N, C-alpha and C positions, 0 to 999 in steps of 0.2 A: 454418296457413299465414299467417294474419293476424299472428300473433305474430312469426314470422320476418321478415315483410315490414317490420313496424314496427321491429324490432331492426336490420334492415339499414339503414333510413332513419336511425335514430339514430346508427349507426356513421358513415355518410356525413356527417351533420351535425357529429359530433364532430371528424372529420378536417378539415372546412372551418373549424371554429372554431380548430383547432390552428394553421392557417396564418395566421389573423387575429391570434391571440394565441399565438405560436409555441410557447413552452415554459413551461407553467404547472403548477406542482405545489406544493401547500401544504407547508411544512416540518413535519417531525415534531417533536413536543414534546421540548425539551431534547436536540436532536441537531444536529450540524454535519456537513458533508461535506468530505472531503479527498481529494486525488489527488496522485500523484507522476508527472511527465511528462517525456519526452525526445523530444518531437515535432521539435525542431530537429535531431535526429540521424536523423529519419525512422523512429523505432522505437516510437512510441505511448507506452504507459504502463509504468512500473515498478509502480505501484499504481493500479488503476482507481478511479473515483469511489466512495468508501466512506463509509457512514454511521457516525458515532461518537457514542456516548452521552456527554454532557458531565459532568464532575465539577466540584465546587466549586473555583473559582480557576483553571480551565483557561486555558492560554495556547497559542499556536500551537506552542511548544516541547513542552509536555507532551502535547498531542494528537498531534503528529507522532511523538514517541517511542513512544507506545502503539500507533499504527497500524503503524509500522515493525516493532516487536517482534512484533505479531500476524501480520505477513506474513513473519516470519523474515528481516528486513532489519536492517542496522545503519547507523549514521552516524558519520562522522568530524567532530568539532566542536571549536571553540576559543572562547575568550572574547576578543572583539575590543575594543580600547580605545574605539572609536567607537560600535559597534553592539551590544556585549555578546555574547550568544549568536550564534555564527556557524557555519553548516553548510557544511563544506568538501566533503564527499562522502557518497554513499549507495551501499551495497553493490549491485553490479549486474554479477556475473561473467558471462562467456560471452555478451556482448551482440553479438558478431559485427560484420560490416561495417556502416558507417553510410551513410545516404543523405540528405545535407543538402538540404532543399527549395531550389528555385531562387531564391526571393526572399531567403532567408537568405544563400545563396552570393553573391548580388549585393551585399548589404550588407557582407559580409566583403571582397569585392574592392574595393568603394568606399573602404574604410578601409585598403587596402593590407596586409591581414592575410593570413597564410598558414595553411592547415590542415595540421596535422601529425598524421596518424592514428597515428603511433608514439609521440607525446608523451603517454604515459599514466603518470601518477604512481604509480598502484597499480592493476594490472589487475583486482583484485577490486572496485574502487570506481569510480564515475563521479565524478570530482573536478573542483574548480576548476582552470583552466588546461589541462584535457584538450582536445585538438584545436585550440584557438586560445588566444592569450595573454589573451583577454578573457572566456573561458568561466567559468561558475560557476552556483551554485544561487540562485534568487530565489523569493520567495513573494509571493502576493497574497491578499487577503481581500476577497471580493465585488468582484473586479476592480480593487482599489486596492492599490498597492504601497507598504507602509509604509516609512518611512525609519528604522525602529528594528529592533533584533534581535527574533527570534521569541519570546524569553522576555518581552518587554515588551508584546506584543500580546495582549490578552484575547480570548477566543472566546465568542461569544454563540450562542444557539439560532438555527438557520437560516443561519449563516455558511457560505460555501463557500471553503475554503482550497486553493490550488493551488501546489505546489512545481514549478517549471519550470526546465529546464536551458537557460541562455542561451549563445550562442556569440559574440555581437558587441554592443558598445555598452552593456554592463551592462544588458541587457534591451531594447535597441532592437528586436530581432527579435520579442520577445514583445509589447511594447506597441503597436508599429506594425502588426504582422501583415503579411499578404500584400496589397500595394497593388493587386493586380489584382481583389480581391474588393470589390464595391460594398457600401456601408453597409447596404442593404436585404437583402443576401445573407449578411452576417456572422452567425455563430452566437452566440447568447446562452448561453454555456457554463454560467454560474452556474445558471440555471434548468434547463437540460438535465441538469446533473449531479445535481440533487436527484431528478429522476425516475429516472435511471440507478442511483443509490445505493439508492433505495427498492426498485426491481425486483430489484437484486442481492442485497439482504439478505432478501428474501421468498422462501424456498425453494419455497413452494407455487406462486408465479408462475413461477419459473425452471424448475420441473419440467414446465411445459407447453411442448411442443416449439415451438409458434408463437412464444411469448414469448421463449423461449431463443434461437431463431434471430434474432429481431428485435434482441435485446440484443447478440448477437455482431456483427451487421451494424453497429449504431449505434456500438459501441465502436471498431470499425475506422475508421469515418468520423471520429469525434471525436478519435482519436489522430493524425489527419493535419492539420497546420496549414494546409493549402491547401483544406480542405473548406468547402463552402457549405451553406446551408439546403436547397437543392434536392438535395443528396447524401443527405439523411436520409430516404430513401424508406420506411424501416421504423419511423420513430419514432412514427407514428400508432398502431401496434399497442401500443407501450409506454405511450403517453400514455393510451389507452383502458383499458389494464390497470391503470395506477396510479390512475386516477380512478374507474373504474366496476366493477372486479372486487373484490367483497368477500371477505374471508377469514373463513369461519365456523368457530367453535370449538365451543361447546356447542349442543346441539339438544334441544328439549323438545316436549311435546305442546301443541297450541294450546288456548286458552280455548274451552270449548264442546265440545271433544273430549278432555277431560283424563283419560278412563278409561284406565287402564294395564293392564287385564287383562280376560279374558273366560272364561266356562265354556261348553263345547260338549259336545253329546251324543257318545256312542261312535259312531265311524264317520264323523264329520263331516270332509269333505275341506277342505284349506286354502282352496280357492277359495270355500267357503261361509261362511267366518268373516268377520264384519264388523270390519274394521280402521279406524283413523282415516285420513282422507283427506289430512290435511295436518299439518305440523309447524311449530314456530316456532324460529327460530335467531337468533344474534347475529352481526353483521358489524362489522369494523373497517376503515375506509378512511382514507387519508391526507388526504382532503378533509373528513373529519368530525372534530370535536373530541370527540364522545361516541360512544356505541355505538347503532347503529340496529337495531331489531327488524325481521326480514323473515319472510315466510311461504314455506315450501318446499312446492311442490305436486307432484302426480303421484307420490305415495308408494306403493310396494308393499312387502309384508312377506315375510320369508323366514326359514325355520328348516330347516336341512339335515337334521336328524334327526326331523322331525315324522312321527308314525305314528298315524293316526286310530283304528287297531285296538289301540292300546296305551295304556290309561289312564295318565295321568301329567301332568307339568308341562313345558311347552315355552316357550322364549324365542325370540320373533321379533324380528329386527332390520330397520330400514328400508333399503330400496333406492330411490334416487330420482335424478332429474336436477335440477340446480339452475338454475332460471330461465334457460334458454337460455344456459348457460355464463357468466353474469354473476357467479357466485359460485363459490368453490372451498372445498372442505371440507379443513380441516387434517388431516394424517395422523393426529395423535393426538386428533382431535376426539371428544368424548364423545357417544355416540348413545343415544337412549332404547330401552328394552326393553318390548315388549308381551307380557305373560305370558298364555299360553293353557293352560287346564286341560281335559284330555279326561276326561270322567266314565266310570264303569264302565257296562256294559250295563244294569244295573238302576238307573242314575241316581245311584248313590252316589259320594261323593268317592273319588278314587284313594288308594291307600295312601300315607302320607307317605314321602318319600325317606329311606332309612337309609343313611348312608355305608358303603361297603364297608370291612370291617376290613382294615387294612393292618398287618401285623406290622412292627414297627420294625426297620429295618436296623441291623446292628451298626455302631457308630460307630468309624470308623477314625481313630486318633490323627493329627491334623494337625501337620505340622512348624510350629513357631512362625515367624511372619513375621519375616524379618531385614531390618532397616532399614539405610540407608546412614549412614556416619559424617557428622555435621554438619561442613561445611567451607564457608568463604566467603573471598573475597579482595576487598580494597578496590579493587584495580586490575584491571578485567576486560580491559583492553588497555593496552599501553604504546606511545605514539606521541609521541616527543620528539626534539629535536635533540641531537646529540652534545655531551656535556660530561662532564668527569671527576667524576661524582657517583654517589651511591648512592640507589636508590629503595626506599622501604619498600612492600612489597606488601600490608601490612595483612592478614595471614593470620590467620583465626580458626577454630580447630578444637575439636571436642568434647573435654571434659576427659578426659585419659588417652590420647588418640589420638597415634599416632606420625606425624609429618609430615615428608615429604621434598620438596625443591624442586630441580628440574634444568632446565638450559638446553640446548636442542638445538644451539646454536652459541656456545661460550664466547668466540669472538673478537668477538662482538657484545655479549653479556651473560653475565656469570658470576654465580654465587650465593655470597655470603659465609657465614660461620658463623652469622650472625643471620638467615639466610634472606632477605636483602635482595638486590635486583638491582643489580649493579655494571656500569655502562656501560663497555664496553671498545672498541667500534668502531662503525662504521656498517653498516647492513644489516638483514635481516629474520631473525627466529628465533621460537622458541616456548618458553615456560616451562611446565613441567608440575609441578603441585602435587598431591601424593598424601597422603591421610590414611587410616590403617588403625588398627583397634581390634578386639581379640578379641571375637567374637560379633556383629560387624557387617560389612556389605559395605564394601569399600574405595571411597572416593570419589576421583575424579580430575578436576581442573580444568585447562583449557588457557588460557594467556594469550598471545595473539599480540603480537609485539613488532616495532616498526618504529623504528629509530634513524636519523634523517635527518642529512645533513651539517650542519656548523655554518653559521651565517649568514656570508656572505662580507663582507669589508671593502669599502668603496667602491673602485671601480677607479680607476687612474691613466690619464688620457687625454692624447693629444698629436696635434696635426695639423700635421705639418711639411711635407707635400706636398699638392699640389692634389687635392681630392676624396678624401682618405684620412684615416684616423685610426688611431692605435695604441692598443690597449687592453691594459693589464697589470693583474694581480691577484695575490693572495696564494695560494701553493701550499697545497693541502689534501691531505695524504698519506692521509687516510681516505676520499677521494672517488675515483670512477672517472674523472670528467671534469667539464666545466663548460658552462654555457649563458650566452650573452651576449645581452641584449636591448637594442636601440637604436631610437630614434624621434625625430622632430622635435617630438613632443608630450610635454611633461614628465609628463603623466599616462598616457602609453602607451595612448591611445585610438585613435590613427590612425597610419598610416605606420609600423607596427611590424614589425620584422624580428628574427630570431634567428640566432645562430651557435652550433653545437654543437662543443665541443672534446672529443675522445674520450680524451685521455690526461691524467692528473692532473699529470704533470710539466710539461706545457705551461702557461705562465703569461703568455703574450703572443700577441696576434694583430693583424693589420692588416686593417682593413675598407676596401674600395675602392669606387669608383663611387658616391660620396656626392654630394649636392647641394652645389654651390659656395656659399660664403658663408652656409651654413645652420648653425644651432645644433642639435646632436644631444645627446640625453639617453641615458645608458647605465647599465645595472645588470647585475650578474652573480650567479650562484648556482652552487653545486656540486651534483653528483648522484652517486648510487651505483647502479650497475647491479645489479639483483637478478632472481631468477626471476620472470618475468611482467611486467617493466617496469623503472621507475627510481624511486628515492626522491630527491626534490629537497629541498635546503635552502632556507631563506628567501632572498628577494632582498636584495641589499645595498642600502644607500642609493644615491641617484642622483647621478651626476656629469655635467657637460655640457662640451662643447667646441665652438668655432666652427670650421667647416671652411674651409681656405684656398681662395682662388680658383684 
């Protein structure tokens, strides 16, 4: 009773300390933590806080790519002339309806932006410019937003990397957060994420129902941008688990009770055998740099087939409780064996165990294992703007293999005699590469293809009437329509509006109800309507015009 009372008081003390120093967990050696978040859409995480073992020379780019691949996700990337490696989109199909937090919606409204839930560049990916003209992916390391590309940012042990989807102000919604939450109530997510990642990777902890339930509850809270410290009612359970529950792997006999065997007289019941009363184990916790030795008490021993009237050799295994649930035994933990020998009635040693003779079974000839044909492609995806050009797929196949390459839509991409992809039009399709060789399994690789419209030329602008301007642009016969964006801000950060043109033959429109005597900046891009959304070309350069009074 005293033990349980002291443990209960220890738990209360730990919870009190938790709120004085809210989220404290020592970082694991040579690990970083990474998450992919879409809280601005009210949808929590694409990838929950995850521990990553670092490799030599790791950058945010390499760590991100490994974690995305491990979670069956992919990214759309480009090399930006200013920032280098640039992440445009992350695969996120079937995300359903969005629910933008109120404080983010207020920022959007303050900048005169509109939310277009149908403005999705590729329904399989969460992309830049989805939902608002200022949306996109940003990353921070230890809550600092670097002004360089992810390939230029080195990762160190203990770093917390967060990829977040912003809707307004190139990260204003992420950096400023919900203004209604006081500084004392704001969450220190960097420290919290280290605990969450440790719990998530430790299967022995996640297999405990109380810890699993607390983890699910905390993830729901942390995925909400409007959450406060007081919402984390279940975090105390996780913090105690991370700091105080040791994971035990090997177990041995303690010093002073190191006998591993005993001989007993014929007819001795198991209850009369003297067994060791304690064991010694090893535990690893994230708060310790080394391995601590612990004692395991209240040990009982069990052998299912023990028969005191049958002389022989019996193996007993330990059954125990681990220090009031403060330690957890690994599923594959090695346990000691206490060997008991039951002597014959005359006190002689039992006869040695002679293995039963087993007649060898006839060997059935096995079919030889058939391997797949070695096949690789240099381009795993094709995502380029339309141009009359040929792309080398860099196909490499096993010597002697027969290789065929086919396009599902020859109006978008065709295949020439040299097995190269020839761009024929805009749209989406798939290239199938097949390699076959006698005596081996055929290998098939799929290459998804997206050919976006060409970049539009700068539009022509004219303001001949009060509060109006006429915008004209070049016809794109390979597009479905066009999108025009205009703003009084030359960087398109505020007062941004768009006009969608649904027919490619239309190359002129009049925009009305503009501010008098104001200068407007305008750009245009083409789009191709495809299954699941639209493929947009790059924006044209910007032109401006002053509106007549």
